[in-house]
C-alpha positions as CSV (number, residue, x, y, z in Angstrom):
1,M,-31.3,38.1,29.1
2,K,-27.6,38.3,29.9
3,D,-24.8,38.4,27.3
4,S,-23.7,35.0,28.5
5,D,-27.2,33.7,27.7
6,W,-26.8,34.5,24.0
7,R,-23.5,32.8,24.0
8,I,-25.0,29.7,25.6
9,I,-27.8,29.5,23.0
10,N,-25.3,30.1,20.1
11,S,-22.8,27.5,21.3
12,L,-25.5,25.0,22.1
13,H,-26.9,25.3,18.6
14,E,-23.5,24.6,17.1
15,T,-22.4,21.8,19.4
16,Q,-25.8,20.3,20.3
17,S,-24.1,19.2,23.6
18,I,-24.5,20.8,27.0
19,T,-21.4,18.9,28.1
20,K,-19.3,20.5,25.4
21,I,-20.4,24.1,26.0
22,A,-20.1,23.6,29.8
23,A,-16.4,22.8,29.2
24,M,-16.0,25.7,26.7
25,M,-17.5,28.2,29.2
26,F,-15.7,26.7,32.2
27,K,-19.0,26.0,33.9
28,S,-20.7,22.9,35.3
29,Q,-23.4,21.1,33.2
30,S,-25.9,21.7,36.0
31,A,-25.2,25.5,35.8
32,I,-25.8,25.5,32.0
33,T,-29.0,23.5,32.4
34,K,-30.2,25.8,35.2
35,R,-29.5,28.9,33.1
36,L,-31.5,27.4,30.2
37,Q,-34.4,26.7,32.5
38,I,-34.3,30.3,33.8
39,M,-34.3,31.6,30.2
40,E,-37.3,29.4,29.3
41,Q,-39.2,30.7,32.4
42,E,-38.4,34.3,31.6
43,L,-39.3,34.0,27.9
44,D,-42.3,31.6,28.6
45,C,-41.2,29.1,25.9
46,R,-39.3,26.0,25.4
47,I,-35.9,26.6,23.8
48,V,-34.7,23.0,23.4
49,E,-36.0,19.5,23.7
50,R,-33.7,16.9,25.3
51,T,-33.2,13.6,23.3
52,P,-30.8,10.7,23.7
53,Q,-28.8,12.0,20.8
54,G,-28.5,15.5,22.3
55,V,-30.6,18.6,22.3
56,V,-33.0,19.7,19.5
57,F,-34.0,23.3,19.1
58,T,-37.7,24.2,19.0
59,K,-39.1,26.8,16.6
60,E,-38.7,29.4,19.4
61,G,-35.2,28.2,20.0
62,E,-34.3,28.5,16.3
63,F,-35.5,32.1,16.4
64,L,-33.4,32.8,19.5
65,Y,-30.4,31.2,17.8
66,K,-30.7,33.6,14.9
67,E,-31.0,36.5,17.3
68,S,-27.9,35.3,19.2
69,V,-25.9,35.5,15.9
70,K,-26.9,39.2,15.6
71,H,-26.2,39.9,19.2
72,L,-22.8,38.4,19.2
73,E,-21.9,40.1,15.9
74,F,-22.9,43.4,17.5
75,E,-20.9,42.6,20.6
76,N,-17.9,41.8,18.4
77,E,-18.3,45.1,16.5
78,V,-18.4,47.0,19.7
79,M,-15.3,45.3,21.0
80,E,-13.4,45.7,17.7
81,G,-14.3,49.4,17.7
82,L,-13.0,49.9,21.3
83,R,-9.9,47.9,20.4
84,A,-9.3,50.1,17.4
85,I,-9.5,53.3,19.5
86,R,-7.1,51.9,22.1
87,E,-4.6,50.8,19.4
88,Q,-4.5,53.9,17.3
89,T,-0.9,54.4,18.3
90,K,0.0,50.9,17.2
91,E,1.1,49.8,13.7
92,N,-1.4,47.4,12.1
93,I,-0.9,44.4,9.9
94,I,-3.8,42.7,8.3
95,I,-3.2,39.0,7.5
96,G,-5.4,36.8,5.4
97,A,-5.4,33.1,6.3
98,A,-7.3,30.1,5.1
99,Y,-9.4,28.6,7.9
100,T,-7.4,25.4,8.5
101,Y,-4.1,27.2,8.3
102,A,-5.3,29.8,10.8
103,K,-6.5,27.1,13.1
104,Y,-3.5,24.8,13.1
105,S,-0.4,26.8,12.1
106,L,-0.7,30.5,11.8
107,Y,-0.4,31.5,15.5
108,D,2.6,29.2,16.0
109,D,4.3,30.7,13.0
110,L,3.7,34.3,14.2
111,D,4.5,33.7,17.9
112,S,8.1,34.9,17.9
113,F,7.3,37.9,15.6
114,I,4.4,39.0,17.9
115,K,6.6,38.7,21.0
116,C,9.3,40.8,19.4
117,H,6.8,43.5,18.3
118,P,4.5,44.3,21.2
119,N,3.3,47.5,19.7
120,V,2.2,45.9,16.4
121,S,-1.5,45.0,16.2
122,I,-2.2,42.0,14.0
123,R,-5.7,41.4,12.6
124,V,-6.4,38.0,11.0
125,V,-9.1,37.6,8.3
126,N,-10.4,34.1,7.7
127,K,-12.0,33.5,4.3
128,Q,-11.7,31.1,1.3
129,S,-8.4,31.4,-0.4
130,N,-9.8,32.8,-3.7
131,L,-11.4,35.6,-1.7
132,L,-8.2,36.3,0.2
133,Y,-6.3,36.5,-3.0
134,H,-8.7,39.1,-4.4
135,M,-8.6,41.1,-1.1
136,L,-4.8,41.2,-1.3
137,M,-4.9,42.4,-4.9
138,E,-7.4,45.1,-3.8
139,G,-5.1,46.3,-1.0
140,K,-7.3,45.1,1.8
141,L,-4.7,42.7,3.1
142,D,-0.9,43.1,3.7
143,V,-0.1,39.4,3.3
144,A,-2.0,36.1,3.1
145,F,-1.6,32.4,3.7
146,I,-3.7,30.5,1.2
147,R,-4.5,27.0,0.1
148,S,-4.3,26.2,-3.7
149,D,-2.5,28.1,-6.5
150,Y,-3.9,31.6,-6.5
151,I,-0.4,33.1,-7.2
152,D,-0.7,35.2,-10.4
153,N,0.9,38.6,-10.2
154,V,2.0,38.2,-6.5
155,Y,5.2,37.2,-4.8
156,H,4.7,33.7,-3.4
157,E,6.6,31.3,-1.1
158,L,5.7,27.7,-0.8
159,I,4.8,26.9,2.8
160,D,3.8,23.2,2.7
161,Y,1.6,20.6,1.1
162,T,-1.6,19.2,2.6
163,A,-2.8,15.7,1.7
164,G,-6.3,14.9,0.5
165,Y,-8.4,12.5,2.6
166,I,-11.7,10.5,2.4
167,V,-13.2,11.3,5.9
168,S,-15.8,8.9,7.2
169,K,-17.0,7.5,10.5
170,E,-15.6,4.1,9.8
171,P,-13.1,3.0,7.0
172,V,-14.8,2.7,3.6
173,K,-13.8,1.1,0.3
174,T,-13.2,3.7,-2.4
175,E,-15.5,1.9,-4.8
176,D,-18.4,2.2,-2.3
177,L,-18.3,6.1,-2.4
178,P,-20.8,6.5,-5.3
179,R,-23.4,4.8,-3.1
180,M,-22.9,6.9,-0.1
181,E,-24.0,10.4,0.8
182,R,-21.3,13.1,0.3
183,I,-21.0,16.2,2.5
184,A,-19.7,19.4,1.0
185,Y,-18.2,22.3,2.8
186,Q,-17.2,25.9,1.9
187,T,-13.8,25.9,0.1
188,N,-12.2,27.5,-2.9
189,S,-12.8,26.6,-6.5
190,K,-9.3,25.2,-7.2
191,T,-9.7,22.8,-4.3
192,E,-13.1,21.8,-5.7
193,E,-11.6,21.2,-9.1
194,K,-8.8,19.1,-7.6
195,I,-11.4,16.9,-5.8
196,A,-13.5,16.6,-8.9
197,D,-10.4,15.6,-11.0
198,W,-9.6,12.9,-8.4
199,W,-13.2,11.6,-8.7
200,Q,-13.0,11.6,-12.5
201,G,-9.8,9.6,-12.4
202,Q,-11.3,7.1,-9.9
203,F,-14.7,6.5,-11.4
204,G,-14.7,8.1,-14.9
205,T,-17.7,10.3,-14.1
206,M,-18.4,13.8,-12.9
207,I,-18.5,14.0,-9.1
208,P,-22.1,13.8,-7.9
209,E,-23.8,16.7,-6.2
210,A,-23.4,16.7,-2.4
211,T,-26.5,15.7,-0.4
212,E,-25.5,18.2,2.2
213,D,-23.6,21.5,2.3
214,V,-22.6,22.5,5.8
215,G,-20.5,25.6,5.2
216,Y,-17.7,25.3,7.7
217,I,-15.7,22.1,7.6
218,E,-16.0,21.6,11.4
219,F,-19.7,21.1,11.0
220,A,-19.0,18.4,8.4
221,F,-16.8,16.5,10.9
222,R,-19.6,16.6,13.4
223,N,-22.2,15.4,10.9
224,I,-20.0,12.5,9.7
225,A,-19.6,11.3,13.3
226,H,-23.3,10.8,13.5
227,G,-24.1,9.1,10.1
228,N,-23.1,7.0,7.1
229,K,-21.6,10.0,5.1
230,Y,-18.2,11.0,3.8
231,L,-16.2,14.1,3.1
232,L,-13.4,14.7,0.6
233,C,-11.0,17.3,1.9
234,F,-7.4,18.4,2.5
235,L,-6.0,18.3,6.1
236,P,-2.6,19.4,7.5
237,D,-0.3,17.0,9.2
238,N,-1.1,18.5,12.6
239,F,-4.9,18.1,12.2
240,V,-6.6,17.3,15.5
241,N,-9.0,14.4,14.9
242,E,-11.3,15.2,17.8
243,Y,-14.2,13.1,16.5
244,N,-11.9,10.0,15.9
245,L,-13.0,9.8,12.3
246,S,-11.4,7.5,9.7
247,L,-8.9,9.4,7.5
248,Q,-8.0,7.5,4.3
249,P,-5.7,9.2,1.8
250,M,-7.0,10.1,-1.6
251,L,-4.7,8.1,-3.9
252,K,-3.9,8.7,-7.5
253,P,-3.7,5.7,-9.9
254,D,0.1,5.6,-9.4
255,G,-0.4,5.2,-5.7
256,S,0.7,8.8,-4.8
257,I,-1.4,11.0,-2.5
258,V,-3.5,13.9,-3.9
259,S,-2.2,17.1,-2.3
260,R,-2.6,20.9,-2.5
261,K,-0.1,23.6,-1.8
262,T,-0.1,26.2,0.9
263,W,1.4,29.6,-0.2
264,F,2.5,32.7,1.6
265,I,1.7,35.6,-0.8
266,Y,2.1,39.4,-0.9
267,K,1.7,42.1,-3.6
268,K,4.4,43.3,-5.9
269,E,4.8,46.9,-4.7
270,K,7.7,49.3,-4.0
271,N,6.3,51.5,-1.2
272,R,5.4,48.7,1.3
273,R,5.4,49.7,5.0
274,A,8.6,48.8,6.8
275,I,6.8,46.7,9.4
276,V,5.2,44.6,6.6
277,D,8.6,44.1,5.0
278,E,9.9,43.0,8.4
279,L,7.1,40.4,8.7
280,I,7.8,39.1,5.2
281,G,11.5,38.7,6.0
282,Y,10.5,36.9,9.2
283,I,8.2,34.4,7.4
284,D,10.8,33.9,4.6
285,E,13.4,32.9,7.3
286,R,10.9,30.5,8.9
287,I,10.3,28.9,5.5
288,K,14.0,28.4,5.0
289,I,14.3,26.8,8.5
290,K,11.4,24.5,7.9
291,G,12.6,23.6,4.4
């Protein structure tokens, strides 16, 4: 199998749409379909079954998907290793960023800095905010952009606020939520507490267990688009609603919107590298301009 075959299997499992992965890989749908047929002939098995709702992976296909994850991880490790060798002469900055911040804001915020520092290599680590905070304290990150208030014993600058939303396929009444299926996703404990507190204030009960935990929030959006389920989450103002979902603000009893803070944090230390100090100064200036 070709390297591109593993990427096709991996992407198809995540999107369940030949149309979408054809667009992602800049190929025609017929080319993707033909390549799947060739793979099935070579491996003497069915990888997917076509249905009106999309593709469904067979047992053999699920096995191949798991192997594709390993293959792509290995490929990434090789590329990272080669990049590290090429960039030994460069200065490195390791930045932690919460997933939604990295997706919607980080690269715009860093654009001018990167252009002014072509010999600086920036590595971005995406994890939950509580994990990023601990990585920073352990010296594994130079700076971090996090959601929620993990700011003890670090310098911190307020970036913005993100509003809480009830996300569903169609608009729903808040009082109907206890009778609907809730999807959970991977987020930090302070965000979970904020959502649970909102639920307690609305219904006077503990928030019920989610019927489904999808890991990444992107998978939650996809699942909501295909069923009568909902998600409680926080989204930035520049969120791209590609599934055309209903976004209803999570309101407090006084009518204000539930929100969480986004922070830029870095350790309190004297012997920081000059390039990291330069980045901190750059971000501080951007915060002043935005403010």
